[in-house]
Backbone of each chain as ProteinMPNN parsed JSONL, in Angstrom:
{"seq_chain_A": "MIRLIDNTLETALDTRDWLAGLQTEHEHDEDISHLVFVLDALIVDYRRVIEKRKLDEHGYYGIKNALTMASILLEGHLTDHALELTTWSYDQIPTNAYELIAVVLNDAVMQFTESTSSIHARRRGFQPLSDDELRAVLSLL", "coords_chain_A": {"N_chain_A": [[184.633, 233.101, -80.64], [184.363, 229.579, -81.034], [185.986, 227.769, -78.571], [186.851, 225.186, -78.525], [188.083, 223.254, -80.917], [188.517, 220.737, -83.383], [191.344, 218.426, -83.553], [192.361, 218.53, -86.137], [191.849, 221.039, -87.263], [193.255, 222.623, -85.516], [195.823, 221.719, -86.003], [196.006, 222.48, -88.642], [195.939, 225.231, -88.346], [198.311, 225.625, -86.916], [200.078, 224.72, -88.848], [199.65, 226.546, -90.855], [200.585, 228.894, -89.645], [203.215, 228.199, -89.323], [204.046, 227.894, -92.004], [203.672, 230.496, -92.846], [205.626, 231.662, -91.326], [207.855, 230.555, -92.538], [207.82, 231.89, -94.924], [208.755, 234.38, -94.268], [211.286, 233.835, -93.403], [212.726, 232.692, -95.409], [213.771, 232.854, -98.871], [211.479, 234.068, -101.371], [208.939, 231.779, -102.123], [206.836, 230.466, -104.369], [205.178, 228.257, -104.2], [204.877, 227.824, -101.458], [203.644, 230.216, -100.711], [201.261, 229.903, -102.082], [200.208, 227.657, -100.812], [199.83, 228.636, -98.242], [197.814, 230.449, -98.776], [195.777, 228.695, -99.664], [195.403, 227.161, -97.349], [194.519, 229.15, -95.578], [192.04, 229.778, -96.719], [190.737, 227.312, -96.458], [190.697, 226.997, -93.701], [189.033, 229.086, -92.949], [186.64, 228.215, -94.131], [186.293, 225.842, -92.756], [185.973, 226.708, -90.117], [183.614, 228.088, -90.498], [181.808, 226.043, -90.975], [181.893, 224.642, -88.53], [181.025, 226.564, -86.72], [178.501, 227.092, -87.438], [174.965, 227.273, -86.84], [173.547, 225.071, -87.597], [174.875, 222.13, -89.049], [175.268, 222.502, -92.202], [174.229, 220.581, -94.904], [174.793, 220.877, -97.63], [176.886, 222.715, -97.627], [178.715, 221.229, -96.221], [179.335, 219.054, -97.938], [180.424, 220.469, -100.046], [182.745, 221.58, -98.929], [184.008, 219.284, -98.107], [184.537, 218.072, -100.581], [186.261, 219.985, -101.642], [188.389, 219.812, -99.86], [189.156, 217.188, -100.311], [189.988, 217.273, -102.998], [192.058, 219.108, -102.781], [193.754, 217.684, -101.173], [194.413, 215.524, -102.822], [195.733, 216.883, -104.872], [197.896, 217.898, -103.464], [199.138, 215.577, -102.669], [199.955, 214.665, -105.138], [201.786, 216.643, -105.696], [203.599, 216.057, -103.758], [204.603, 213.621, -104.704], [205.952, 214.566, -106.943], [207.999, 215.825, -105.67], [209.48, 213.861, -104.534], [212.174, 213.05, -104.617], [213.544, 215.237, -103.537], [212.513, 215.095, -101.019], [213.637, 212.787, -99.951], [216.174, 213.593, -99.597], [216.029, 215.657, -97.906], [217.071, 217.926, -95.415], [217.753, 219.319, -92.159], [218.413, 222.087, -92.371], [217.325, 222.965, -94.696], [214.754, 224.347, -96.86], [211.799, 222.988, -95.787], [210.584, 220.656, -97.716], [208.891, 218.743, -97.041], [206.692, 219.929, -96.132], [204.609, 219.745, -97.861], [203.838, 217.102, -97.622], [203.07, 217.132, -94.98], [200.864, 218.873, -95.046], [199.192, 217.482, -96.76], [198.622, 215.292, -95.148], [197.29, 216.59, -93.084], [195.037, 217.548, -94.456], [193.9, 215.176, -95.342], [193.219, 214.073, -92.874], [191.346, 215.953, -92.131], [189.266, 215.486, -93.955], [188.584, 212.897, -93.184], [187.657, 213.408, -90.622], [185.446, 215.027, -91.093], [183.872, 213.177, -92.409], [183.512, 211.283, -90.418], [182.114, 212.835, -88.622], [179.583, 212.988, -89.613], [178.649, 210.471, -89.755], [177.257, 209.172, -87.692], [175.626, 210.972, -86.473], [173.365, 212.162, -87.446], [170.782, 212.645, -86.444], [171.315, 214.21, -84.214], [172.556, 216.372, -85.362], [170.513, 217.852, -86.426], [169.392, 219.437, -84.404], [171.56, 220.823, -83.573], [173.404, 222.991, -81.56], [176.006, 225.146, -81.177], [178.35, 225.082, -78.433], [179.035, 227.513, -75.928], [182.158, 228.79, -74.634], [182.017, 228.678, -71.828], [179.871, 226.932, -71.437], [180.903, 224.638, -72.545], [183.005, 224.145, -70.791], [181.5, 223.664, -68.523], [180.028, 221.339, -69.174], [182.08, 219.522, -69.517], [182.954, 219.432, -66.967], [181.455, 217.55, -65.791], [182.686, 215.163, -66.062]], "CA_chain_A": [[184.895, 231.872, -81.412], [184.335, 228.362, -80.23], [187.355, 227.478, -78.162], [187.244, 223.818, -78.778], [187.994, 222.816, -82.304], [189.176, 219.433, -83.389], [192.785, 218.385, -83.771], [192.741, 218.832, -87.507], [191.867, 222.476, -87.483], [194.375, 223.155, -84.714], [197.039, 221.399, -86.744], [196.009, 223.325, -89.838], [196.313, 226.58, -87.913], [199.742, 225.577, -86.618], [200.798, 224.572, -90.118], [199.54, 227.817, -91.57], [201.504, 229.831, -88.992], [204.562, 227.732, -89.624], [204.331, 228.241, -93.4], [203.81, 231.957, -92.919], [206.95, 231.939, -90.781], [208.836, 230.184, -93.567], [207.834, 232.93, -95.945], [209.566, 235.517, -93.828], [212.646, 233.407, -93.106], [213.418, 232.211, -96.61], [213.444, 233.598, -100.073], [210.103, 233.855, -101.802], [208.614, 230.498, -102.74], [205.44, 230.59, -104.795], [204.411, 227.107, -103.713], [204.53, 228.047, -100.055], [202.647, 231.288, -100.689], [199.985, 229.363, -102.539], [199.694, 226.762, -99.775], [199.315, 229.485, -97.154], [196.531, 230.975, -99.259], [194.798, 227.594, -99.659], [195.111, 226.817, -95.952], [193.693, 230.223, -95.017], [190.677, 229.62, -97.233], [190.149, 226.101, -95.878], [190.451, 227.236, -92.273], [187.826, 229.92, -92.875], [185.491, 227.353, -94.431], [186.182, 224.863, -91.684], [185.368, 227.415, -88.985], [182.234, 228.428, -90.844], [180.992, 224.838, -90.776], [181.808, 224.288, -87.117], [180.328, 227.588, -85.954], [177.114, 227.241, -87.887], [173.933, 226.752, -85.949], [173.353, 223.7, -88.065], [175.869, 221.732, -90.03], [174.544, 222.491, -93.464], [174.688, 219.435, -95.682], [175.351, 221.352, -98.888], [178.192, 223.288, -97.315], [179.588, 220.142, -95.796], [179.84, 218.308, -99.082], [181.274, 221.377, -100.813], [184.057, 221.684, -98.283], [184.631, 217.965, -98.15], [185.09, 217.881, -101.92], [187.412, 220.882, -101.805], [189.494, 219.248, -99.104], [189.597, 215.968, -100.983], [190.745, 217.653, -104.191], [193.313, 219.729, -102.35], [194.609, 216.619, -100.668], [194.929, 214.77, -103.977], [196.71, 217.741, -105.545], [199.104, 217.981, -102.645], [199.822, 214.284, -102.729], [200.636, 214.673, -106.432], [202.923, 217.524, -105.516], [204.551, 215.301, -102.941], [205.259, 212.662, -105.604], [206.893, 215.328, -107.772], [209.127, 216.247, -104.85], [209.929, 212.686, -103.781], [213.639, 213.025, -104.511], [213.924, 216.268, -102.56], [212.112, 214.636, -99.681], [214.578, 211.784, -99.44], [217.45, 214.235, -99.262], [215.749, 216.847, -97.105], [217.748, 217.984, -94.124], [217.226, 220.291, -91.213], [218.61, 223.5, -92.692], [216.724, 223.296, -95.991], [213.304, 224.591, -96.824], [211.235, 221.635, -95.633], [209.604, 220.299, -98.739], [207.88, 217.839, -96.496], [205.49, 220.696, -95.816], [203.531, 219.217, -98.708], [203.366, 215.876, -96.991], [202.395, 217.529, -93.745], [199.555, 219.448, -95.362], [198.368, 216.39, -97.297], [198.149, 214.525, -93.991], [196.298, 217.428, -92.404], [193.806, 217.593, -95.25], [193.294, 213.843, -95.281], [192.598, 213.968, -91.557], [190.152, 216.804, -92.133], [188.213, 214.776, -94.684], [188.147, 211.775, -92.346], [186.877, 213.927, -89.493], [184.145, 215.439, -91.609], [183.116, 211.965, -92.685], [183.138, 210.703, -89.126], [181.164, 213.697, -87.921], [178.218, 212.831, -90.126], [178.313, 209.049, -89.883], [176.31, 208.681, -86.69], [175.063, 212.085, -85.701], [172.371, 212.869, -88.262], [169.681, 213.114, -85.608], [171.777, 215.286, -83.346], [172.898, 217.535, -86.175], [169.317, 218.644, -86.704], [169.198, 220.442, -83.367], [172.871, 221.165, -83.043], [173.71, 224.371, -81.214], [177.367, 225.171, -80.639], [178.493, 225.442, -77.023], [179.951, 228.607, -75.592], [183.302, 228.311, -73.856], [181.572, 228.357, -70.465], [179.037, 225.724, -71.495], [181.807, 223.502, -72.781], [183.692, 223.906, -69.519], [180.52, 223.101, -67.576], [179.678, 219.955, -69.516], [183.262, 218.684, -69.267], [183.122, 219.298, -65.512], [180.705, 216.361, -65.358], [183.537, 213.969, -66.175]], "C_chain_A": [[184.835, 230.656, -80.492], [185.771, 227.978, -79.88], [187.791, 226.104, -78.631], [187.014, 223.453, -80.233], [188.791, 221.525, -82.368], [190.665, 219.534, -83.727], [193.186, 218.872, -85.151], [192.829, 220.325, -87.748], [193.031, 223.104, -86.725], [195.688, 222.913, -85.449], [197.156, 222.276, -87.984], [196.435, 224.749, -89.485], [197.811, 226.654, -87.608], [200.557, 225.561, -87.912], [200.801, 225.874, -90.892], [200.529, 228.838, -90.98], [202.956, 229.491, -89.322], [204.964, 228.125, -91.048], [204.509, 229.747, -93.552], [205.179, 232.378, -92.376], [208.032, 231.639, -91.797], [208.966, 231.28, -94.619], [208.753, 234.084, -95.553], [211.029, 235.129, -93.644], [213.427, 232.996, -94.348], [213.034, 233.065, -97.812], [212.082, 233.171, -100.602], [209.928, 232.509, -102.516], [207.128, 230.508, -103.077], [204.58, 229.452, -104.282], [203.942, 227.337, -102.277], [203.482, 229.158, -99.937], [201.279, 230.756, -101.063], [199.378, 228.459, -101.464], [199.158, 227.547, -98.577], [197.945, 230.018, -97.538], [195.446, 229.896, -99.191], [194.408, 227.247, -98.224], [194.239, 227.877, -95.288], [192.235, 230.041, -95.433], [189.993, 228.419, -96.592], [189.819, 226.299, -94.402], [189.191, 228.085, -92.091], [186.587, 229.069, -93.109], [185.223, 226.381, -93.29], [185.497, 225.496, -90.469], [183.903, 227.71, -89.258], [181.319, 227.231, -90.6], [180.802, 224.568, -89.287], [180.967, 225.292, -86.336], [178.873, 227.759, -86.366], [176.142, 226.696, -86.862], [173.588, 225.315, -86.328], [174.486, 223.377, -89.025], [175.148, 221.532, -91.353], [175.121, 221.424, -94.401], [175.377, 219.869, -96.985], [176.759, 221.903, -98.679], [179.195, 222.219, -96.957], [180.189, 219.412, -96.99], [180.744, 219.179, -99.954], [182.673, 221.432, -100.237], [184.779, 220.346, -98.316], [185.271, 217.717, -99.519], [186.326, 218.743, -102.14], [188.631, 220.319, -101.084], [190.054, 218.005, -99.784], [190.472, 216.312, -102.187], [192.087, 218.261, -103.819], [194.301, 218.669, -101.882], [195.236, 215.833, -101.811], [196.013, 215.584, -104.691], [198.027, 217.799, -104.777], [199.878, 216.673, -102.654], [200.568, 214.146, -104.053], [201.901, 215.505, -106.362], [204.026, 216.8, -104.739], [205.324, 214.302, -103.799], [206.312, 213.376, -106.457], [208.161, 215.684, -106.998], [209.752, 215.079, -104.084], [211.442, 212.689, -103.573], [214.126, 214.044, -103.475], [213.61, 215.805, -101.145], [213.128, 213.663, -99.101], [215.887, 212.421, -99.015], [217.253, 215.456, -98.372], [216.511, 216.804, -95.785], [217.294, 219.221, -93.36], [217.299, 221.735, -91.689], [218.041, 223.889, -94.054], [215.268, 223.694, -95.81], [212.623, 223.227, -96.776], [210.161, 221.33, -96.671], [208.585, 219.301, -98.203], [206.671, 218.597, -95.951], [204.317, 220.16, -96.63], [202.943, 217.954, -98.096], [202.549, 216.203, -95.742], [200.977, 218.028, -94.042], [198.634, 218.377, -95.951], [197.798, 215.551, -96.161], [197.047, 215.291, -93.268], [194.965, 217.393, -93.152], [193.111, 216.232, -95.262], [192.563, 213.641, -93.956], [191.302, 214.766, -91.511], [188.986, 216.106, -92.82], [187.668, 213.627, -93.832], [187.28, 212.259, -91.192], [185.502, 214.397, -89.944], [183.263, 214.214, -91.842], [182.606, 211.352, -91.387], [182.031, 211.524, -88.469], [179.742, 213.508, -88.422], [177.779, 211.372, -90.143], [177.253, 208.605, -88.885], [175.634, 209.802, -85.917], [173.98, 212.824, -86.479], [171.26, 213.446, -87.403], [170.118, 214.305, -84.763], [172.117, 216.54, -84.139], [171.704, 218.453, -86.355], [169.147, 219.76, -85.67], [170.507, 220.964, -82.808], [173.01, 222.664, -82.778], [175.11, 224.389, -80.611], [177.381, 225.587, -79.173], [179.384, 226.674, -76.893], [181.128, 228.005, -74.825], [182.875, 227.871, -72.464], [180.725, 227.085, -70.441], [179.903, 224.483, -71.705], [182.533, 223.13, -71.493], [182.748, 223.209, -68.536], [180.225, 221.643, -67.895], [180.878, 219.037, -69.276], [183.529, 218.533, -67.771], [182.349, 218.104, -64.971], [181.586, 215.124, -65.33], [184.233, 213.642, -64.861]], "O_chain_A": [[185.214, 230.719, -79.323], [186.641, 227.875, -80.744], [188.923, 225.89, -79.064], [185.878, 223.36, -80.699], [189.634, 221.256, -81.512], [191.163, 220.585, -84.129], [194.209, 219.536, -85.321], [193.777, 220.811, -88.365], [193.704, 224.002, -87.23], [196.553, 223.787, -85.509], [198.237, 222.75, -88.334], [197.188, 225.388, -90.22], [198.489, 227.609, -87.985], [201.558, 226.263, -88.059], [201.8, 226.26, -91.499], [201.217, 229.548, -91.714], [203.791, 230.363, -89.562], [206.067, 228.622, -91.278], [205.379, 230.213, -94.288], [205.807, 233.308, -92.881], [209.012, 232.377, -91.908], [210.051, 231.56, -95.129], [209.43, 234.679, -96.392], [211.914, 235.981, -93.719], [214.657, 232.96, -94.328], [212.108, 233.874, -97.765], [211.6, 232.073, -100.323], [210.701, 232.168, -103.411], [206.275, 230.553, -102.191], [203.406, 229.64, -103.966], [202.789, 227.084, -101.927], [202.542, 229.046, -99.151], [200.269, 231.105, -100.452], [198.169, 228.493, -101.233], [198.154, 227.167, -97.975], [197.025, 230.035, -96.72], [194.336, 230.15, -98.721], [193.23, 227.061, -97.921], [193.329, 227.551, -94.526], [191.322, 230.138, -94.614], [188.819, 228.486, -96.226], [188.79, 225.827, -93.917], [188.386, 227.834, -91.194], [185.601, 229.182, -92.38], [184.077, 226.137, -92.913], [184.585, 224.921, -89.874], [183.057, 227.598, -88.37], [180.207, 227.374, -90.091], [179.689, 224.298, -88.835], [180.27, 224.916, -85.394], [178.112, 228.482, -85.722], [176.459, 225.774, -86.111], [173.368, 224.465, -85.466], [174.991, 224.254, -89.727], [174.502, 220.508, -91.578], [176.325, 221.374, -94.651], [176.398, 219.308, -97.383], [177.686, 221.607, -99.434], [180.366, 222.286, -97.333], [181.396, 219.181, -97.047], [181.714, 218.689, -100.531], [183.662, 221.341, -100.964], [185.991, 220.277, -98.522], [186.394, 217.22, -99.612], [187.307, 218.304, -102.74], [189.747, 220.338, -101.605], [191.266, 217.796, -99.826], [191.542, 215.737, -102.381], [193.112, 217.979, -104.44], [195.5, 218.739, -102.15], [196.425, 215.513, -101.784], [197.062, 215.058, -105.063], [199.112, 217.755, -105.355], [201.109, 216.661, -102.648], [201.664, 213.589, -104.102], [202.946, 215.128, -106.893], [205.214, 216.927, -105.036], [206.537, 214.149, -103.651], [207.412, 212.865, -106.667], [209.242, 215.826, -107.571], [210.468, 215.286, -103.104], [211.929, 212.369, -102.488], [214.996, 213.753, -102.654], [214.347, 216.09, -100.202], [213.44, 213.709, -97.911], [216.62, 211.876, -98.189], [218.198, 216.202, -98.114], [216.58, 215.766, -95.127], [216.544, 220.051, -93.873], [216.381, 222.52, -91.454], [218.248, 225.011, -94.516], [214.641, 223.428, -94.785], [212.857, 222.395, -97.652], [208.996, 221.697, -96.52], [207.555, 219.048, -98.826], [205.751, 218.005, -95.388], [203.182, 220.123, -96.157], [201.727, 217.763, -98.056], [201.49, 215.627, -95.495], [200.018, 217.648, -93.369], [197.435, 218.367, -95.674], [196.636, 215.146, -96.2], [196.018, 214.73, -92.89], [193.904, 217.229, -92.549], [191.885, 216.151, -95.2], [191.45, 213.115, -93.913], [190.301, 214.332, -90.941], [187.857, 216.131, -92.328], [186.458, 213.409, -93.764], [186.297, 211.614, -90.826], [184.509, 214.185, -89.248], [182.075, 214.212, -91.52], [181.445, 210.96, -91.271], [181.126, 210.975, -87.841], [178.791, 213.839, -87.714], [176.642, 211.076, -90.512], [176.432, 207.744, -89.202], [175.125, 209.582, -84.818], [173.706, 213.991, -86.199], [170.84, 214.587, -87.596], [169.384, 215.282, -84.616], [171.976, 217.652, -83.63], [171.849, 219.673, -86.429], [168.8, 220.889, -86.018], [170.551, 221.487, -81.694], [172.766, 223.491, -83.656], [175.36, 223.701, -79.622], [176.526, 226.353, -78.728], [180.348, 226.851, -77.638], [181.086, 226.843, -74.42], [183.307, 226.828, -71.972], [180.85, 226.263, -69.533], [179.661, 223.427, -71.12], [182.658, 221.954, -71.15], [183.142, 222.29, -67.817], [180.175, 220.805, -66.994], [180.7, 217.887, -68.872], [184.24, 217.62, -67.352], [182.557, 217.689, -63.831], [181.27, 214.147, -64.651], [184.984, 212.67, -64.786]]}, "seq_chain_B": "MISDTLRSHKRPQKTAMLTVKQYIDAAAVWRDLERHNFTVATLLLAGKSRREIAAAMRWDMTSVRSFLAPFRNDLHAAGIKKPTTP", "coords_chain_B": {"N_chain_B": [[214.166, 230.454, -87.051], [213.735, 227.04, -87.492], [211.772, 224.78, -85.811], [212.85, 221.649, -84.551], [210.95, 219.78, -84.037], [209.085, 220.158, -85.957], [209.614, 218.545, -88.02], [208.212, 216.304, -87.826], [204.776, 215.483, -88.224], [203.441, 214.854, -86.013], [203.205, 216.618, -83.792], [203.011, 217.818, -80.368], [199.765, 218.669, -79.125], [198.347, 221.87, -78.291], [196.221, 222.192, -76.53], [193.693, 220.285, -74.754], [191.673, 218.354, -76.851], [188.649, 217.81, -78.688], [187.087, 215.636, -81.027], [185.204, 216.585, -83.976], [182.819, 215.147, -83.957], [182.675, 214.329, -81.264], [182.49, 216.803, -80.061], [180.002, 217.684, -80.977], [178.427, 215.723, -79.83], [178.904, 216.308, -77.127], [177.688, 218.803, -77.004], [175.045, 218.023, -77.421], [174.586, 216.535, -75.104], [174.811, 218.526, -73.159], [172.69, 220.282, -73.846], [170.618, 218.567, -73.393], [170.819, 218.218, -70.637], [170.209, 220.816, -69.849], [167.532, 220.906, -70.604], [166.443, 219.033, -68.858], [166.945, 220.016, -66.255], [167.124, 223.177, -65.758], [168.022, 224.852, -63.793], [170.038, 223.47, -62.392], [171.815, 223.255, -64.502], [172.459, 225.938, -64.843], [173.759, 226.435, -62.454], [175.985, 224.754, -62.703], [177.148, 226.007, -64.839], [177.957, 228.298, -63.638], [180.075, 227.39, -62.316], [179.772, 226.02, -59.947], [180.299, 223.691, -57.253], [179.604, 220.15, -56.723], [178.699, 219.913, -54.13], [177.867, 222.503, -53.535], [175.828, 222.746, -55.375], [174.058, 220.867, -54.371], [173.358, 222.111, -51.974], [172.151, 224.45, -52.925], [169.991, 223.437, -54.326], [168.692, 222.124, -52.416], [169.03, 219.417, -52.168], [170.195, 216.089, -51.335], [173.595, 214.814, -51.417], [173.64, 212.394, -52.754], [171.436, 212.539, -54.439], [172.23, 214.574, -56.165], [174.424, 213.379, -57.387], [173.185, 211.15, -58.601], [171.508, 212.432, -60.357], [173.274, 213.675, -62.111], [174.774, 211.583, -63.093], [173.751, 210.059, -65.43], [174.241, 211.863, -67.519], [176.977, 212.18, -67.436], [177.632, 209.569, -68.098], [176.706, 209.527, -70.72], [178.56, 211.211, -71.901], [180.855, 209.685, -71.566], [180.125, 207.523, -73.156], [180.275, 208.695, -75.598], [182.892, 208.712, -75.946], [184.307, 210.67, -74.694], [186.718, 211.829, -72.603], [188.093, 212.712, -69.392], [189.994, 215.649, -69.566], [193.512, 215.489, -69.692], [196.398, 216.843, -68.184], [199.386, 217.641, -69.922]], "CA_chain_B": [[214.675, 229.108, -86.715], [212.669, 226.038, -87.623], [211.853, 223.816, -84.72], [213.11, 220.279, -84.961], [209.717, 218.984, -83.919], [208.271, 220.339, -87.153], [209.919, 217.497, -89.006], [207.152, 215.31, -87.721], [203.459, 216.112, -88.089], [202.848, 214.446, -84.746], [203.61, 217.525, -82.736], [202.031, 217.83, -79.28], [198.718, 219.683, -79.246], [198.44, 222.87, -77.239], [195.136, 222.04, -75.56], [192.905, 219.067, -74.907], [190.802, 218.558, -77.994], [187.631, 216.829, -79.013], [186.798, 215.578, -82.453], [183.946, 217.258, -84.322], [181.723, 214.302, -83.489], [182.608, 214.413, -79.797], [182.018, 218.146, -79.716], [178.55, 217.719, -81.218], [177.826, 214.88, -78.781], [178.967, 217.062, -75.869], [176.647, 219.836, -77.095], [173.755, 217.355, -77.236], [174.478, 216.186, -73.676], [174.574, 219.749, -72.397], [171.317, 220.756, -74.123], [169.733, 217.613, -72.715], [170.867, 218.57, -69.208], [169.451, 222.073, -69.709], [166.095, 220.6, -70.702], [166.036, 218.298, -67.667], [166.936, 220.895, -65.087], [167.853, 224.375, -66.176], [168.671, 225.456, -62.61], [171.309, 222.767, -62.174], [172.702, 223.655, -65.607], [172.936, 227.293, -64.563], [174.734, 226.342, -61.355], [177.213, 224.188, -63.274], [177.718, 227.061, -65.689], [178.595, 229.26, -62.732], [181.254, 226.754, -61.732], [179.489, 225.533, -58.594], [180.681, 222.304, -56.979], [178.47, 219.252, -56.442], [178.183, 220.222, -52.791], [177.146, 223.781, -53.635], [174.584, 222.482, -56.106], [173.171, 220.184, -53.427], [172.85, 223.106, -51.022], [171.256, 225.378, -53.614], [168.768, 222.734, -54.748], [168.177, 221.439, -51.214], [169.109, 217.975, -52.417], [171.377, 215.496, -50.71], [174.651, 214.572, -52.407], [173.272, 211.226, -53.566], [170.519, 212.998, -55.487], [173.017, 215.32, -57.154], [175.22, 212.399, -58.144], [172.336, 210.306, -59.451], [170.984, 213.271, -61.438], [174.327, 213.985, -63.092], [175.423, 210.363, -63.6], [173.431, 209.685, -66.815], [174.874, 212.782, -68.474], [178.39, 211.805, -67.475], [177.703, 208.311, -68.854], [176.561, 209.868, -72.144], [179.858, 211.74, -72.354], [181.757, 208.526, -71.673], [179.696, 206.726, -74.315], [180.727, 209.406, -76.81], [184.361, 208.616, -75.995], [184.9, 211.897, -74.152], [187.365, 211.531, -71.326], [188.573, 213.863, -68.641], [191.25, 216.131, -70.136], [194.685, 215.307, -68.839], [197.431, 217.843, -68.452], [200.596, 216.965, -70.401]], "C_chain_B": [[213.524, 228.108, -86.779], [212.834, 224.99, -86.525], [212.052, 222.407, -85.254], [211.844, 219.449, -84.953], [208.848, 219.118, -85.162], [208.57, 219.287, -88.207], [208.925, 216.364, -88.908], [205.826, 216.034, -87.595], [202.8, 215.743, -86.777], [203.363, 215.332, -83.613], [202.583, 217.514, -81.615], [201.013, 218.946, -79.481], [198.785, 220.626, -78.054], [197.397, 222.644, -76.146], [194.455, 220.702, -75.775], [191.855, 219.311, -75.975], [189.737, 217.471, -78.059], [187.524, 216.776, -80.527], [185.495, 216.337, -82.701], [182.764, 216.47, -83.77], [181.564, 214.393, -81.971], [182.088, 215.771, -79.355], [180.501, 218.235, -79.883], [177.826, 216.865, -80.178], [177.817, 215.612, -77.438], [177.896, 218.151, -75.851], [175.273, 219.219, -76.847], [173.53, 217.006, -75.766], [174.144, 217.423, -72.857], [173.148, 220.268, -72.599], [170.304, 219.848, -73.435], [169.67, 217.941, -71.216], [170.064, 219.854, -68.953], [167.943, 221.81, -69.727], [165.602, 219.908, -69.435], [165.965, 219.192, -66.441], [167.796, 222.126, -65.368], [168.594, 225.012, -64.999], [170.023, 224.805, -62.338], [172.316, 223.161, -63.27], [173.296, 225.036, -65.341], [173.988, 227.283, -63.46], [176.064, 225.778, -61.853], [177.947, 225.242, -64.1], [178.458, 228.098, -64.843], [179.787, 228.65, -62.003], [181.042, 226.229, -60.324], [179.877, 224.055, -58.457], [179.416, 221.474, -56.754], [177.821, 219.621, -55.104], [177.379, 221.527, -52.811], [175.824, 223.617, -54.371], [173.572, 221.821, -55.167], [172.549, 221.191, -52.464], [171.83, 224.021, -51.688], [169.926, 224.72, -53.968], [168.044, 222.091, -53.557], [168.024, 219.939, -51.482], [170.207, 217.421, -51.522], [172.38, 215.153, -51.82], [174.327, 213.384, -53.313], [172.362, 211.638, -54.715], [171.271, 213.753, -56.577], [173.781, 214.34, -58.04], [174.345, 211.586, -59.093], [171.706, 211.12, -60.587], [172.034, 213.457, -62.535], [174.909, 212.737, -63.759], [175.052, 210.016, -65.049], [174.099, 210.585, -67.856], [176.373, 212.476, -68.6], [178.568, 210.511, -68.283], [177.578, 208.561, -70.358], [177.881, 210.406, -72.703], [180.852, 210.596, -72.534], [181.429, 207.705, -72.914], [180.145, 207.368, -75.626], [182.258, 209.395, -76.91], [185.055, 209.852, -75.459], [185.446, 211.586, -72.763], [187.847, 212.81, -70.674], [189.897, 214.338, -69.235], [192.394, 215.928, -69.152], [195.714, 216.352, -69.196], [198.724, 217.137, -68.852], [201.739, 217.068, -69.403]], "O_chain_B": [[212.468, 228.323, -86.184], [213.902, 224.404, -86.352], [211.489, 222.029, -86.281], [211.682, 218.531, -85.758], [207.97, 218.287, -85.399], [207.835, 219.165, -89.188], [208.816, 215.549, -89.824], [205.742, 217.074, -86.942], [201.727, 216.252, -86.452], [203.887, 214.846, -82.611], [201.409, 217.234, -81.859], [201.354, 220.032, -79.948], [199.215, 220.251, -76.963], [197.668, 222.88, -74.969], [194.606, 220.066, -76.818], [191.219, 220.365, -75.997], [189.915, 216.366, -77.549], [187.831, 217.746, -81.22], [184.777, 216.687, -81.764], [181.834, 217.036, -83.196], [180.451, 214.519, -81.462], [181.334, 215.872, -78.387], [179.806, 218.793, -79.034], [176.75, 217.23, -79.702], [176.835, 215.544, -76.698], [177.269, 218.397, -74.82], [174.437, 219.803, -76.156], [172.425, 217.16, -75.245], [173.295, 217.376, -71.967], [172.479, 220.647, -71.638], [169.266, 220.304, -72.956], [168.596, 217.937, -70.614], [169.336, 219.957, -67.965], [167.183, 222.411, -68.968], [164.484, 220.156, -68.983], [165.005, 219.116, -65.673], [169.019, 222.104, -65.232], [169.646, 225.627, -65.171], [171.019, 225.486, -62.089], [173.499, 223.37, -63.002], [174.48, 225.274, -65.583], [174.975, 228.017, -63.516], [177.133, 226.258, -61.477], [179.173, 225.355, -64.067], [179.447, 228.69, -65.276], [180.428, 229.304, -61.181], [182.003, 226.015, -59.585], [179.795, 223.282, -59.412], [178.316, 222.009, -56.615], [176.599, 219.641, -54.96], [176.331, 221.628, -52.172], [174.829, 224.261, -54.039], [172.39, 222.164, -55.166], [171.354, 221.126, -52.175], [170.787, 224.334, -51.113], [168.872, 225.355, -53.918], [166.93, 221.585, -53.689], [167.049, 219.3, -51.086], [171.045, 218.166, -51.013], [172.051, 215.199, -53.005], [174.692, 213.369, -54.489], [172.501, 211.142, -55.833], [170.986, 213.593, -57.764], [173.786, 214.454, -59.266], [174.713, 211.357, -60.245], [171.404, 210.577, -61.649], [171.724, 213.405, -63.725], [175.468, 212.816, -64.852], [175.945, 209.704, -65.837], [174.474, 210.129, -68.936], [176.952, 212.506, -69.686], [179.522, 210.371, -69.048], [178.24, 207.91, -71.166], [178.264, 210.096, -73.831], [181.59, 210.542, -73.518], [182.321, 207.25, -73.631], [180.365, 206.686, -76.627], [182.841, 209.98, -77.823], [186.237, 210.073, -75.722], [184.72, 211.138, -71.875], [187.988, 213.849, -71.32], [190.822, 213.543, -69.398], [192.26, 216.164, -67.951], [195.883, 216.704, -70.363], [199.125, 216.161, -68.218], [202.827, 216.551, -69.655]]}, "name": "protein", "num_of_chains": 2, "seq": "MIRLIDNTLETALDTRDWLAGLQTEHEHDEDISHLVFVLDALIVDYRRVIEKRKLDEHGYYGIKNALTMASILLEGHLTDHALELTTWSYDQIPTNAYELIAVVLNDAVMQFTESTSSIHARRRGFQPLSDDELRAVLSLLMISDTLRSHKRPQKTAMLTVKQYIDAAAVWRDLERHNFTVATLLLAGKSRREIAAAMRWDMTSVRSFLAPFRNDLHAAGIKKPTTP"}
């Protein structure tokens, strides 16, 4: 696997692990289970895009739309839980997980957008770097 | 136990990261270097120092530096900076 992935995916992975941890530490919460499932699916898609030999335009827009919709849904969820959020404290199930994931997904959409804004020419011949190649190119700095 | 730092989404990252765009730019720089001189690329890949590259290529250090400088500049232009340890 490509070692270097952007901040958003790393955060998503951290968030997914954190949510999975919550599942084991607290009583069953369907919302959290569903969010873990959604995050797993998005992470798989995200990796698929990054690891592809070429960043496929069709796939890119599909994932971007999915992330956008998920983000909107989560933000709606956040609004529904606004009262709980204002009273959330350390020892409660952190309902701000929804906010956290909405931020993560928003960041993901922004990064996808940024990645295609000025790299169309380079995308055509894009070949992912191995870990060693990445280390070598960064050694130039 | 839930870590206190989880209350903020601005947790420290585990490793130095690049954005997707920077990663693609770094890949382009590396492929460009490979096209210009595959031997130097192979030496870099093997973790050789500038001095070792100079010896292997029978170049002086100035030649090594001037060959690598444009690629380093491309990385800088893409906003890629030397990773710093936290």
